C-alpha positions, 0 to 999 in steps of 0.5 A: 500500498502506498505510503500515504495511505497507510494508518487509514484503515484501509487493509482492516477493512479489506481483510474484513471483507475478505474473511467473510467473503471465504467463511460465509460463501467459499465456506474455508475452514481456516486463513492463515497470515504471516508476517515478519516478527518487527512487524507490528503494524499487521500483528495489530491488523490481523490481530482485530478480525481475531487472528490468533498467534500460533507461533514463530518460524525461524528463518521462514522467507527470503526477503531483502537477501536474508532469510526472516523470522516470521509470526504464523497466525490463523483465525478459524471459521466457527460456522464452517458446515461440511457440504 
């Protein structure tokens, strides 16, 4: 996202709509999202719709030329139904 548009709630709004669509329309049971350990903004955005921390993955992705740790999170569809 453009630096000038950050911290306006856009990501929170989009994430809420995306989760609702995936749970209610696509009937997905679980969504995972991971973020860099020091990315507090992402941690806050993911916590709002109920993502919970499941753990930490050491050297998870190579970003900017080096392997970086990530926090692993997920949210589960409590209304999931077998089709």
